[in-house]
N, CA, C, O and CB atoms as a CASP TS submission, in Angstrom:
PFRMAT TS
TARGET T0000
AUTHOR 0000-0000-0000
METHOD Language model
MODEL 1
PARENT N/A
ATOM      1  N   MET     1      67.962   3.012   4.241  1.00  0.00           N
ATOM      2  CA  MET     1      67.172   3.312   3.477  1.00  0.00           C
ATOM      3  C   MET     1      67.077   2.004   2.159  1.00  0.00           C
ATOM      4  O   MET     1      68.129   1.725   1.584  1.00  0.00           O
ATOM      5  CB  MET     1      67.585   4.754   3.137  1.00  0.00           C
ATOM      6  N   LYS     2      66.127   1.467   1.867  1.00  0.00           N
ATOM      7  CA  LYS     2      66.216   0.674   0.660  1.00  0.00           C
ATOM      8  C   LYS     2      66.297   1.258  -0.705  1.00  0.00           C
ATOM      9  O   LYS     2      65.525   2.195  -0.908  1.00  0.00           O
ATOM     10  CB  LYS     2      65.181  -0.106   0.644  1.00  0.00           C
ATOM     11  N   LYS     3      67.083   0.892  -1.694  1.00  0.00           N
ATOM     12  CA  LYS     3      67.501   1.444  -2.936  1.00  0.00           C
ATOM     13  C   LYS     3      65.962   0.974  -3.458  1.00  0.00           C
ATOM     14  O   LYS     3      65.278   0.048  -3.023  1.00  0.00           O
ATOM     15  CB  LYS     3      69.078   0.770  -3.739  1.00  0.00           C
ATOM     16  N   ILE     4      65.682   1.848  -4.444  1.00  0.00           N
ATOM     17  CA  ILE     4      64.516   1.135  -5.218  1.00  0.00           C
ATOM     18  C   ILE     4      64.944   0.861  -6.852  1.00  0.00           C
ATOM     19  O   ILE     4      65.312   1.797  -7.561  1.00  0.00           O
ATOM     20  CB  ILE     4      63.068   2.183  -5.139  1.00  0.00           C
ATOM     21  N   GLU     5      64.852  -0.506  -7.344  1.00  0.00           N
ATOM     22  CA  GLU     5      65.318  -1.097  -8.229  1.00  0.00           C
ATOM     23  C   GLU     5      64.990  -0.524  -9.648  1.00  0.00           C
ATOM     24  O   GLU     5      63.943   0.123  -9.681  1.00  0.00           O
ATOM     25  CB  GLU     5      64.975  -2.297  -8.008  1.00  0.00           C
ATOM     26  N   LYS     6      65.653  -0.627 -10.785  1.00  0.00           N
ATOM     27  CA  LYS     6      65.059  -0.128 -11.862  1.00  0.00           C
ATOM     28  C   LYS     6      63.831  -1.492 -12.703  1.00  0.00           C
ATOM     29  O   LYS     6      64.120  -2.674 -12.890  1.00  0.00           O
ATOM     30  CB  LYS     6      66.486   0.414 -12.848  1.00  0.00           C
ATOM     31  N   GLY     7      62.830  -0.972 -12.971  1.00  0.00           N
ATOM     32  CA  GLY     7      61.932  -1.470 -13.480  1.00  0.00           C
ATOM     33  C   GLY     7      60.964  -1.572 -12.757  1.00  0.00           C
ATOM     34  O   GLY     7      59.852  -1.772 -13.245  1.00  0.00           O
ATOM     35  N   SER     8      61.197  -1.435 -11.155  1.00  0.00           N
ATOM     36  CA  SER     8      60.043  -1.895 -10.463  1.00  0.00           C
ATOM     37  C   SER     8      58.888  -0.866 -10.450  1.00  0.00           C
ATOM     38  O   SER     8      58.891   0.286 -10.884  1.00  0.00           O
ATOM     39  CB  SER     8      60.431  -2.257  -9.075  1.00  0.00           C
ATOM     40  N   ILE     9      57.618  -1.759  -9.674  1.00  0.00           N
ATOM     41  CA  ILE     9      56.589  -0.633  -9.833  1.00  0.00           C
ATOM     42  C   ILE     9      57.044   0.324  -8.757  1.00  0.00           C
ATOM     43  O   ILE     9      56.560   1.452  -8.853  1.00  0.00           O
ATOM     44  CB  ILE     9      54.965  -1.115  -9.632  1.00  0.00           C
ATOM     45  N   LYS    10      57.925   0.096  -7.690  1.00  0.00           N
ATOM     46  CA  LYS    10      58.078   1.308  -6.824  1.00  0.00           C
ATOM     47  C   LYS    10      58.909   2.753  -7.554  1.00  0.00           C
ATOM     48  O   LYS    10      58.992   3.873  -7.050  1.00  0.00           O
ATOM     49  CB  LYS    10      58.960   0.731  -5.480  1.00  0.00           C
ATOM     50  N   GLN    11      59.422   2.318  -8.792  1.00  0.00           N
ATOM     51  CA  GLN    11      60.177   3.185  -9.500  1.00  0.00           C
ATOM     52  C   GLN    11      59.145   3.824 -10.336  1.00  0.00           C
ATOM     53  O   GLN    11      59.203   4.992 -10.721  1.00  0.00           O
ATOM     54  CB  GLN    11      61.324   2.540 -10.252  1.00  0.00           C
ATOM     55  N   LEU    12      58.351   3.127 -10.554  1.00  0.00           N
ATOM     56  CA  LEU    12      57.331   3.991 -11.402  1.00  0.00           C
ATOM     57  C   LEU    12      56.445   4.942 -10.631  1.00  0.00           C
ATOM     58  O   LEU    12      56.083   5.995 -11.155  1.00  0.00           O
ATOM     59  CB  LEU    12      56.374   3.072 -12.180  1.00  0.00           C
ATOM     60  N   VAL    13      56.112   4.635  -9.505  1.00  0.00           N
ATOM     61  CA  VAL    13      54.831   5.507  -8.784  1.00  0.00           C
ATOM     62  C   VAL    13      55.941   6.405  -8.445  1.00  0.00           C
ATOM     63  O   VAL    13      55.552   7.536  -8.735  1.00  0.00           O
ATOM     64  CB  VAL    13      53.707   4.797  -7.322  1.00  0.00           C
ATOM     65  N   PHE    14      57.245   6.462  -7.929  1.00  0.00           N
ATOM     66  CA  PHE    14      58.432   7.240  -7.619  1.00  0.00           C
ATOM     67  C   PHE    14      58.398   8.371  -8.817  1.00  0.00           C
ATOM     68  O   PHE    14      58.107   9.565  -8.745  1.00  0.00           O
ATOM     69  CB  PHE    14      59.873   6.247  -7.593  1.00  0.00           C
ATOM     70  N   GLN    15      58.776   7.614  -9.881  1.00  0.00           N
ATOM     71  CA  GLN    15      59.083   8.892 -11.060  1.00  0.00           C
ATOM     72  C   GLN    15      57.492   9.853 -11.814  1.00  0.00           C
ATOM     73  O   GLN    15      57.445  10.881 -12.489  1.00  0.00           O
ATOM     74  CB  GLN    15      60.019   7.871 -12.679  1.00  0.00           C
ATOM     75  N   VAL    16      56.439   8.979 -11.326  1.00  0.00           N
ATOM     76  CA  VAL    16      55.288   9.609 -11.662  1.00  0.00           C
ATOM     77  C   VAL    16      55.050  10.386 -10.562  1.00  0.00           C
ATOM     78  O   VAL    16      54.298  10.910 -11.384  1.00  0.00           O
ATOM     79  CB  VAL    16      54.207   8.761 -12.014  1.00  0.00           C
ATOM     80  N   LEU    17      54.955  10.845  -9.794  1.00  0.00           N
ATOM     81  CA  LEU    17      54.690  11.340  -8.779  1.00  0.00           C
ATOM     82  C   LEU    17      55.701  12.443  -8.654  1.00  0.00           C
ATOM     83  O   LEU    17      55.110  13.507  -8.472  1.00  0.00           O
ATOM     84  CB  LEU    17      54.609  10.408  -7.809  1.00  0.00           C
ATOM     85  N   THR    18      57.129  12.600  -8.686  1.00  0.00           N
ATOM     86  CA  THR    18      58.190  13.174  -8.901  1.00  0.00           C
ATOM     87  C   THR    18      58.117  14.334  -9.988  1.00  0.00           C
ATOM     88  O   THR    18      58.288  15.549  -9.892  1.00  0.00           O
ATOM     89  CB  THR    18      59.051  12.193  -9.176  1.00  0.00           C
ATOM     90  N   ILE    19      57.815  13.553 -11.000  1.00  0.00           N
ATOM     91  CA  ILE    19      57.295  14.145 -12.289  1.00  0.00           C
ATOM     92  C   ILE    19      56.043  15.235 -12.520  1.00  0.00           C
ATOM     93  O   ILE    19      56.139  16.220 -13.252  1.00  0.00           O
ATOM     94  CB  ILE    19      56.938  13.021 -12.997  1.00  0.00           C
ATOM     95  N   ALA    20      54.875  14.877 -11.768  1.00  0.00           N
ATOM     96  CA  ALA    20      53.713  15.759 -11.612  1.00  0.00           C
ATOM     97  C   ALA    20      53.926  16.731 -10.372  1.00  0.00           C
ATOM     98  O   ALA    20      53.323  17.803 -10.414  1.00  0.00           O
ATOM     99  CB  ALA    20      52.390  14.876 -11.426  1.00  0.00           C
ATOM    100  N   ILE    21      54.719  16.457  -9.282  1.00  0.00           N
ATOM    101  CA  ILE    21      54.805  17.237  -8.335  1.00  0.00           C
ATOM    102  C   ILE    21      55.713  18.517  -8.883  1.00  0.00           C
ATOM    103  O   ILE    21      55.396  19.692  -8.702  1.00  0.00           O
ATOM    104  CB  ILE    21      55.318  16.460  -7.152  1.00  0.00           C
ATOM    105  N   ALA    22      56.704  18.142  -9.468  1.00  0.00           N
ATOM    106  CA  ALA    22      57.822  19.290 -10.254  1.00  0.00           C
ATOM    107  C   ALA    22      56.993  19.806 -11.374  1.00  0.00           C
ATOM    108  O   ALA    22      57.325  20.962 -11.634  1.00  0.00           O
ATOM    109  CB  ALA    22      59.418  18.554 -10.986  1.00  0.00           C
ATOM    110  N   GLY    23      55.807  19.260 -12.310  1.00  0.00           N
ATOM    111  CA  GLY    23      55.180  19.862 -12.944  1.00  0.00           C
ATOM    112  C   GLY    23      54.295  20.824 -12.532  1.00  0.00           C
ATOM    113  O   GLY    23      54.077  21.841 -13.189  1.00  0.00           O
ATOM    114  N   MET    24      53.769  20.565 -11.480  1.00  0.00           N
ATOM    115  CA  MET    24      52.779  21.431 -10.707  1.00  0.00           C
ATOM    116  C   MET    24      53.532  22.955 -10.193  1.00  0.00           C
ATOM    117  O   MET    24      53.096  24.042 -10.571  1.00  0.00           O
ATOM    118  CB  MET    24      52.236  20.462  -9.286  1.00  0.00           C
ATOM    119  N   VAL    25      54.755  22.803  -9.251  1.00  0.00           N
ATOM    120  CA  VAL    25      55.319  23.959  -9.335  1.00  0.00           C
ATOM    121  C   VAL    25      56.021  24.535 -10.567  1.00  0.00           C
ATOM    122  O   VAL    25      55.887  25.754 -10.668  1.00  0.00           O
ATOM    123  CB  VAL    25      56.061  23.933  -8.434  1.00  0.00           C
ATOM    124  N   LEU    26      56.795  23.892 -11.603  1.00  0.00           N
ATOM    125  CA  LEU    26      57.026  24.597 -12.476  1.00  0.00           C
ATOM    126  C   LEU    26      56.454  25.128 -13.594  1.00  0.00           C
ATOM    127  O   LEU    26      57.078  25.952 -14.263  1.00  0.00           O
ATOM    128  CB  LEU    26      57.656  24.270 -12.673  1.00  0.00           C
ATOM    129  N   TRP    27      55.096  24.688 -13.963  1.00  0.00           N
ATOM    130  CA  TRP    27      54.358  24.754 -15.128  1.00  0.00           C
ATOM    131  C   TRP    27      53.791  26.388 -14.656  1.00  0.00           C
ATOM    132  O   TRP    27      54.095  27.301 -15.423  1.00  0.00           O
ATOM    133  CB  TRP    27      53.117  23.320 -15.364  1.00  0.00           C
ATOM    134  N   PRO    28      53.030  26.705 -13.482  1.00  0.00           N
ATOM    135  CA  PRO    28      52.708  27.791 -13.061  1.00  0.00           C
ATOM    136  C   PRO    28      54.087  28.929 -13.043  1.00  0.00           C
ATOM    137  O   PRO    28      53.939  29.816 -13.884  1.00  0.00           O
ATOM    138  CB  PRO    28      52.048  27.451 -11.745  1.00  0.00           C
ATOM    139  N   LEU    29      54.696  28.979 -12.659  1.00  0.00           N
ATOM    140  CA  LEU    29      55.967  29.401 -12.633  1.00  0.00           C
ATOM    141  C   LEU    29      56.431  30.368 -13.903  1.00  0.00           C
ATOM    142  O   LEU    29      56.659  31.577 -13.926  1.00  0.00           O
ATOM    143  CB  LEU    29      56.766  28.171 -12.534  1.00  0.00           C
ATOM    144  N   PHE    30      56.479  29.412 -14.897  1.00  0.00           N
ATOM    145  CA  PHE    30      56.986  29.190 -16.262  1.00  0.00           C
ATOM    146  C   PHE    30      55.509  30.100 -17.305  1.00  0.00           C
ATOM    147  O   PHE    30      55.600  30.701 -18.376  1.00  0.00           O
ATOM    148  CB  PHE    30      57.213  27.088 -16.550  1.00  0.00           C
ATOM    149  N   ASP    31      54.446  29.881 -16.545  1.00  0.00           N
ATOM    150  CA  ASP    31      53.496  30.477 -17.427  1.00  0.00           C
ATOM    151  C   ASP    31      53.095  31.758 -16.909  1.00  0.00           C
ATOM    152  O   ASP    31      52.387  32.516 -17.573  1.00  0.00           O
ATOM    153  CB  ASP    31      52.334  29.631 -17.639  1.00  0.00           C
ATOM    154  N   LEU    32      53.567  32.076 -15.599  1.00  0.00           N
ATOM    155  CA  LEU    32      53.832  33.366 -15.258  1.00  0.00           C
ATOM    156  C   LEU    32      54.714  34.308 -15.867  1.00  0.00           C
ATOM    157  O   LEU    32      54.318  35.298 -16.482  1.00  0.00           O
ATOM    158  CB  LEU    32      54.150  33.319 -14.216  1.00  0.00           C
ATOM    159  N   ILE    33      55.827  34.021 -15.708  1.00  0.00           N
ATOM    160  CA  ILE    33      56.966  34.638 -16.718  1.00  0.00           C
ATOM    161  C   ILE    33      56.313  34.936 -18.112  1.00  0.00           C
ATOM    162  O   ILE    33      56.012  36.062 -18.507  1.00  0.00           O
ATOM    163  CB  ILE    33      58.292  33.519 -16.972  1.00  0.00           C
ATOM    164  N   VAL    34      56.147  33.824 -18.764  1.00  0.00           N
ATOM    165  CA  VAL    34      55.485  34.179 -20.125  1.00  0.00           C
ATOM    166  C   VAL    34      54.582  35.395 -19.931  1.00  0.00           C
ATOM    167  O   VAL    34      54.810  36.362 -20.658  1.00  0.00           O
ATOM    168  CB  VAL    34      54.594  32.933 -20.721  1.00  0.00           C
ATOM    169  N   CYS    35      53.631  35.470 -19.086  1.00  0.00           N
ATOM    170  CA  CYS    35      52.285  36.392 -19.095  1.00  0.00           C
ATOM    171  C   CYS    35      52.821  37.726 -18.730  1.00  0.00           C
ATOM    172  O   CYS    35      52.331  38.807 -19.056  1.00  0.00           O
ATOM    173  CB  CYS    35      51.027  35.911 -17.963  1.00  0.00           C
ATOM    174  N   LYS    36      53.905  37.524 -18.001  1.00  0.00           N
ATOM    175  CA  LYS    36      54.434  38.937 -17.531  1.00  0.00           C
ATOM    176  C   LYS    36      55.438  39.727 -18.095  1.00  0.00           C
ATOM    177  O   LYS    36      55.594  40.940 -17.955  1.00  0.00           O
ATOM    178  CB  LYS    36      54.873  38.865 -16.376  1.00  0.00           C
ATOM    179  N   VAL    37      56.260  38.757 -18.895  1.00  0.00           N
ATOM    180  CA  VAL    37      57.307  39.070 -19.883  1.00  0.00           C
ATOM    181  C   VAL    37      57.224  39.337 -20.985  1.00  0.00           C
ATOM    182  O   VAL    37      57.832  40.280 -21.491  1.00  0.00           O
ATOM    183  CB  VAL    37      57.995  38.384 -20.027  1.00  0.00           C
ATOM    184  N   PHE    38      56.430  38.544 -21.618  1.00  0.00           N
ATOM    185  CA  PHE    38      56.284  38.266 -22.943  1.00  0.00           C
ATOM    186  C   PHE    38      54.838  38.694 -23.532  1.00  0.00           C
ATOM    187  O   PHE    38      54.721  39.378 -24.549  1.00  0.00           O
ATOM    188  CB  PHE    38      56.558  36.810 -23.106  1.00  0.00           C
ATOM    189  N   THR    39      53.835  38.243 -22.828  1.00  0.00           N
ATOM    190  CA  THR    39      52.744  38.717 -23.649  1.00  0.00           C
ATOM    191  C   THR    39      51.863  39.857 -22.723  1.00  0.00           C
ATOM    192  O   THR    39      50.720  40.137 -23.084  1.00  0.00           O
ATOM    193  CB  THR    39      51.799  37.360 -24.135  1.00  0.00           C
ATOM    194  N   HIS    40      52.375  40.409 -21.679  1.00  0.00           N
ATOM    195  CA  HIS    40      52.016  41.319 -20.939  1.00  0.00           C
ATOM    196  C   HIS    40      50.665  41.338 -20.684  1.00  0.00           C
ATOM    197  O   HIS    40      49.978  42.346 -20.524  1.00  0.00           O
ATOM    198  CB  HIS    40      52.416  42.355 -21.368  1.00  0.00           C
ATOM    199  N   THR    41      50.230  39.953 -20.646  1.00  0.00           N
ATOM    200  CA  THR    41      48.922  39.756 -19.749  1.00  0.00           C
ATOM    201  C   THR    41      48.603  39.466 -18.659  1.00  0.00           C
ATOM    202  O   THR    41      49.617  39.187 -18.018  1.00  0.00           O
ATOM    203  CB  THR    41      48.325  39.138 -20.014  1.00  0.00           C
ATOM    204  N   GLU    42      47.316  39.332 -17.812  1.00  0.00           N
ATOM    205  CA  GLU    42      47.357  39.116 -16.614  1.00  0.00           C
ATOM    206  C   GLU    42      47.381  37.484 -16.527  1.00  0.00           C
ATOM    207  O   GLU    42      47.123  36.762 -17.490  1.00  0.00           O
ATOM    208  CB  GLU    42      46.239  39.860 -15.944  1.00  0.00           C
ATOM    209  N   PHE    43      47.747  36.995 -15.166  1.00  0.00           N
ATOM    210  CA  PHE    43      48.313  35.440 -15.196  1.00  0.00           C
ATOM    211  C   PHE    43      46.779  35.131 -14.543  1.00  0.00           C
ATOM    212  O   PHE    43      46.127  35.989 -13.948  1.00  0.00           O
ATOM    213  CB  PHE    43      50.061  34.913 -14.075  1.00  0.00           C
ATOM    214  N   VAL    44      46.415  33.999 -14.728  1.00  0.00           N
ATOM    215  CA  VAL    44      45.239  33.261 -14.463  1.00  0.00           C
ATOM    216  C   VAL    44      45.421  32.071 -13.996  1.00  0.00           C
ATOM    217  O   VAL    44      45.496  31.167 -14.829  1.00  0.00           O
ATOM    218  CB  VAL    44      44.489  33.138 -15.458  1.00  0.00           C
ATOM    219  N   TYR    45      45.531  31.767 -12.703  1.00  0.00           N
ATOM    220  CA  TYR    45      45.848  30.331 -11.888  1.00  0.00           C
ATOM    221  C   TYR    45      44.740  29.659 -12.282  1.00  0.00           C
ATOM    222  O   TYR    45      43.706  30.120 -11.801  1.00  0.00           O
ATOM    223  CB  TYR    45      45.979  30.331 -10.160  1.00  0.00           C
ATOM    224  N   SER    46      44.587  28.573 -13.112  1.00  0.00           N
ATOM    225  CA  SER    46      43.510  27.229 -13.264  1.00  0.00           C
ATOM    226  C   SER    46      43.849  26.221 -12.736  1.00  0.00           C
ATOM    227  O   SER    46      45.024  25.858 -12.686  1.00  0.00           O
ATOM    228  CB  SER    46      43.218  26.709 -14.535  1.00  0.00           C
ATOM    229  N   VAL    47      42.631  25.426 -12.120  1.00  0.00           N
ATOM    230  CA  VAL    47      43.046  24.241 -11.777  1.00  0.00           C
ATOM    231  C   VAL    47      43.138  23.185 -12.795  1.00  0.00           C
ATOM    232  O   VAL    47      43.870  22.225 -12.556  1.00  0.00           O
ATOM    233  CB  VAL    47      42.318  23.874 -10.841  1.00  0.00           C
ATOM    234  N   SER    48      42.449  23.248 -13.964  1.00  0.00           N
ATOM    235  CA  SER    48      42.617  22.513 -15.155  1.00  0.00           C
ATOM    236  C   SER    48      44.291  22.667 -15.694  1.00  0.00           C
ATOM    237  O   SER    48      45.048  21.713 -15.872  1.00  0.00           O
ATOM    238  CB  SER    48      41.470  23.121 -16.271  1.00  0.00           C
ATOM    239  N   GLU    49      44.541  23.734 -15.842  1.00  0.00           N
ATOM    240  CA  GLU    49      45.800  23.857 -16.656  1.00  0.00           C
ATOM    241  C   GLU    49      47.054  23.911 -15.616  1.00  0.00           C
ATOM    242  O   GLU    49      48.157  23.431 -15.880  1.00  0.00           O
ATOM    243  CB  GLU    49      45.736  25.255 -17.631  1.00  0.00           C
ATOM    244  N   HIS    50      46.780  24.458 -14.597  1.00  0.00           N
ATOM    245  CA  HIS    50      48.163  24.248 -13.531  1.00  0.00           C
ATOM    246  C   HIS    50      48.109  23.096 -12.552  1.00  0.00           C
ATOM    247  O   HIS    50      49.112  23.040 -11.841  1.00  0.00           O
ATOM    248  CB  HIS    50      48.382  25.573 -12.521  1.00  0.00           C
ATOM    249  N   ILE    51      47.170  22.135 -12.325  1.00  0.00           N
ATOM    250  CA  ILE    51      46.964  20.896 -11.935  1.00  0.00           C
ATOM    251  C   ILE    51      46.930  19.474 -12.549  1.00  0.00           C
ATOM    252  O   ILE    51      47.772  18.584 -12.423  1.00  0.00           O
ATOM    253  CB  ILE    51      46.099  21.043 -11.529  1.00  0.00           C
ATOM    254  N   THR    52      45.580  19.459 -13.352  1.00  0.00           N
ATOM    255  CA  THR    52      45.414  18.614 -13.952  1.00  0.00           C
ATOM    256  C   THR    52      46.372  18.226 -15.085  1.00  0.00           C
ATOM    257  O   THR    52      46.596  17.026 -15.243  1.00  0.00           O
ATOM    258  CB  THR    52      44.379  18.789 -14.191  1.00  0.00           C
ATOM    259  N   GLU    53      46.967  19.136 -15.900  1.00  0.00           N
ATOM    260  CA  GLU    53      47.779  18.997 -16.852  1.00  0.00           C
ATOM    261  C   GLU    53      49.222  18.426 -16.536  1.00  0.00           C
ATOM    262  O   GLU    53      49.810  17.641 -17.280  1.00  0.00           O
ATOM    263  CB  GLU    53      47.801  20.177 -17.411  1.00  0.00           C
ATOM    264  N   PRO    54      49.787  18.981 -15.181  1.00  0.00           N
ATOM    265  CA  PRO    54      50.951  18.259 -14.856  1.00  0.00           C
ATOM    266  C   PRO    54      50.883  17.119 -14.123  1.00  0.00           C
ATOM    267  O   PRO    54      51.883  16.483 -13.790  1.00  0.00           O
ATOM    268  CB  PRO    54      51.742  18.975 -14.265  1.00  0.00           C
ATOM    269  N   ILE    55      49.631  16.782 -13.817  1.00  0.00           N
ATOM    270  CA  ILE    55      49.175  15.078 -13.088  1.00  0.00           C
ATOM    271  C   ILE    55      49.354  14.191 -14.701  1.00  0.00           C
ATOM    272  O   ILE    55      50.083  13.214 -14.873  1.00  0.00           O
ATOM    273  CB  ILE    55      46.841  14.944 -12.216  1.00  0.00           C
ATOM    274  N   ILE    56      48.511  14.822 -15.707  1.00  0.00           N
ATOM    275  CA  ILE    56      48.337  13.581 -16.608  1.00  0.00           C
ATOM    276  C   ILE    56      49.808  13.683 -17.455  1.00  0.00           C
ATOM    277  O   ILE    56      50.303  12.737 -18.067  1.00  0.00           O
ATOM    278  CB  ILE    56      46.776  13.679 -17.715  1.00  0.00           C
ATOM    279  N   PHE    57      50.520  15.331 -17.332  1.00  0.00           N
ATOM    280  CA  PHE    57      52.061  14.812 -17.939  1.00  0.00           C
ATOM    281  C   PHE    57      52.805  13.507 -17.018  1.00  0.00           C
ATOM    282  O   PHE    57      53.039  12.336 -17.318  1.00  0.00           O
ATOM    283  CB  PHE    57      53.275  16.312 -17.834  1.00  0.00           C
ATOM    284  N   GLY    58      53.014  14.205 -15.928  1.00  0.00           N
ATOM    285  CA  GLY    58      53.833  13.019 -15.039  1.00  0.00           C
ATOM    286  C   GLY    58      53.196  11.619 -15.180  1.00  0.00           C
ATOM    287  O   GLY    58      54.097  10.780 -15.208  1.00  0.00           O
ATOM    288  N   CYS    59      52.132  11.136 -15.267  1.00  0.00           N
ATOM    289  CA  CYS    59      51.755  10.104 -15.673  1.00  0.00           C
ATOM    290  C   CYS    59      52.343   9.479 -17.245  1.00  0.00           C
ATOM    291  O   CYS    59      52.898   8.428 -17.567  1.00  0.00           O
ATOM    292  CB  CYS    59      50.426  10.339 -15.544  1.00  0.00           C
ATOM    293  N   ILE    60      52.065  10.262 -17.728  1.00  0.00           N
ATOM    294  CA  ILE    60      52.476   9.802 -19.369  1.00  0.00           C
ATOM    295  C   ILE    60      54.019   9.502 -19.202  1.00  0.00           C
ATOM    296  O   ILE    60      54.456   8.352 -19.148  1.00  0.00           O
ATOM    297  CB  ILE    60      52.208  11.218 -20.733  1.00  0.00           C
ATOM    298  N   ILE    61      54.896  10.768 -19.115  1.00  0.00           N
ATOM    299  CA  ILE    61      56.241  10.461 -19.087  1.00  0.00           C
ATOM    300  C   ILE    61      57.058   9.585 -18.303  1.00  0.00           C
ATOM    301  O   ILE    61      58.021   8.916 -18.678  1.00  0.00           O
ATOM    302  CB  ILE    61      56.690  11.361 -18.956  1.00  0.00           C
ATOM    303  N   GLY    62      56.434   9.698 -16.918  1.00  0.00           N
ATOM    304  CA  GLY    62      57.120   8.895 -15.864  1.00  0.00           C
ATOM    305  C   GLY    62      56.857   7.465 -16.151  1.00  0.00           C
ATOM    306  O   GLY    62      57.551   6.604 -15.609  1.00  0.00           O
ATOM    307  N   THR    63      55.716   7.095 -17.123  1.00  0.00           N
ATOM    308  CA  THR    63      55.510   5.583 -17.528  1.00  0.00           C
ATOM    309  C   THR    63      56.608   5.404 -19.023  1.00  0.00           C
ATOM    310  O   THR    63      57.220   4.412 -19.419  1.00  0.00           O
ATOM    311  CB  THR    63      53.524   5.259 -17.938  1.00  0.00           C
ATOM    312  N   VAL    64      56.556   6.275 -19.376  1.00  0.00           N
ATOM    313  CA  VAL    64      57.694   6.090 -20.964  1.00  0.00           C
ATOM    314  C   VAL    64      59.022   6.075 -20.349  1.00  0.00           C
ATOM    315  O   VAL    64      59.898   5.345 -20.814  1.00  0.00           O
ATOM    316  CB  VAL    64      57.703   7.628 -22.332  1.00  0.00           C
ATOM    317  N   PHE    65      59.288   7.017 -19.086  1.00  0.00           N
ATOM    318  CA  PHE    65      60.902   6.430 -18.716  1.00  0.00           C
ATOM    319  C   PHE    65      60.874   4.931 -18.064  1.00  0.00           C
ATOM    320  O   PHE    65      61.692   4.067 -18.383  1.00  0.00           O
ATOM    321  CB  PHE    65      61.733   7.526 -17.438  1.00  0.00           C
ATOM    322  N   TRP    66      60.034   4.771 -17.296  1.00  0.00           N
ATOM    323  CA  TRP    66      59.949   3.488 -16.767  1.00  0.00           C
ATOM    324  C   TRP    66      60.484   2.521 -17.586  1.00  0.00           C
ATOM    325  O   TRP    66      61.499   1.844 -17.427  1.00  0.00           O
ATOM    326  CB  TRP    66      58.701   3.157 -16.471  1.00  0.00           C
ATOM    327  N   ALA    67      59.448   2.540 -18.740  1.00  0.00           N
ATOM    328  CA  ALA    67      59.369   1.327 -19.687  1.00  0.00           C
ATOM    329  C   ALA    67      60.873   1.542 -20.180  1.00  0.00           C
ATOM    330  O   ALA    67      61.536   0.515 -20.030  1.00  0.00           O
ATOM    331  CB  ALA    67      58.043   1.374 -21.012  1.00  0.00           C
ATOM    332  N   LEU    68      61.469   2.438 -20.640  1.00  0.00           N
ATOM    333  CA  LEU    68      62.707   2.632 -21.301  1.00  0.00           C
ATOM    334  C   LEU    68      63.492   1.861 -20.460  1.00  0.00           C
ATOM    335  O   LEU    68      64.111   0.903 -20.924  1.00  0.00           O
ATOM    336  CB  LEU    68      63.186   4.069 -21.485  1.00  0.00           C
ATOM    337  N   ASP    69      63.578   2.288 -18.713  1.00  0.00           N
ATOM    338  CA  ASP    69      64.290   1.899 -18.237  1.00  0.00           C
ATOM    339  C   ASP    69      64.108   0.040 -17.820  1.00  0.00           C
ATOM    340  O   ASP    69      65.067  -0.585 -17.367  1.00  0.00           O
ATOM    341  CB  ASP    69      64.372   2.906 -17.380  1.00  0.00           C
ATOM    342  N   LYS    70      63.295  -0.350 -17.971  1.00  0.00           N
ATOM    343  CA  LYS    70      62.660  -1.541 -17.607  1.00  0.00           C
ATOM    344  C   LYS    70      63.409  -2.122 -19.251  1.00  0.00           C
ATOM    345  O   LYS    70      64.098  -3.138 -19.340  1.00  0.00           O
ATOM    346  CB  LYS    70      60.630  -1.454 -17.245  1.00  0.00           C
ATOM    347  N   LYS    71      63.142  -1.408 -20.159  1.00  0.00           N
ATOM    348  CA  LYS    71      63.580  -2.448 -21.675  1.00  0.00           C
ATOM    349  C   LYS    71      64.791  -2.347 -21.305  1.00  0.00           C
ATOM    350  O   LYS    71      65.251  -3.489 -21.298  1.00  0.00           O
ATOM    351  CB  LYS    71      63.308  -1.930 -23.495  1.00  0.00           C
ATOM    352  N   GLY    72      65.864  -1.318 -20.872  1.00  0.00           N
ATOM    353  CA  GLY    72      66.984  -1.377 -20.664  1.00  0.00           C
ATOM    354  C   GLY    72      67.798  -2.381 -19.880  1.00  0.00           C
ATOM    355  O   GLY    72      68.879  -2.925 -20.105  1.00  0.00           O
ATOM    356  N   LYS    73      66.830  -2.456 -18.775  1.00  0.00           N
ATOM    357  CA  LYS    73      67.626  -3.517 -17.798  1.00  0.00           C
ATOM    358  C   LYS    73      67.559  -4.773 -18.739  1.00  0.00           C
ATOM    359  O   LYS    73      68.595  -5.418 -18.900  1.00  0.00           O
ATOM    360  CB  LYS    73      66.817  -3.840 -16.109  1.00  0.00           C
ATOM    361  N   LYS    74      66.440  -5.147 -19.351  1.00  0.00           N
ATOM    362  CA  LYS    74      66.505  -6.726 -19.515  1.00  0.00           C
ATOM    363  C   LYS    74      67.487  -6.885 -20.612  1.00  0.00           C
ATOM    364  O   LYS    74      67.665  -8.052 -20.960  1.00  0.00           O
ATOM    365  CB  LYS    74      65.017  -7.484 -19.913  1.00  0.00           C
ATOM    366  N   LYS    75      68.399  -5.660 -21.450  1.00  0.00           N
ATOM    367  CA  LYS    75      69.138  -6.142 -22.374  1.00  0.00           C
ATOM    368  C   LYS    75      70.532  -6.231 -21.775  1.00  0.00           C
ATOM    369  O   LYS    75      71.466  -6.667 -22.447  1.00  0.00           O
ATOM    370  CB  LYS    75      69.021  -5.359 -23.575  1.00  0.00           C
TER
END
């Protein structure tokens, strides 16, 4: 298997996808825990909150991490 080079576009895509998928799994779980344990409210799954927001978050954070890696590689 080929290694993914730091600062490459492949690394950017991989980071964005990994963070977005992890967010889509972890965010609803944390929200469920908060609803059941702390606020004692009913958990309601919504597409905008539990799918769209983690994808946006993954794009932003993945791009920031990629830019920092690329900048660190140049030095």
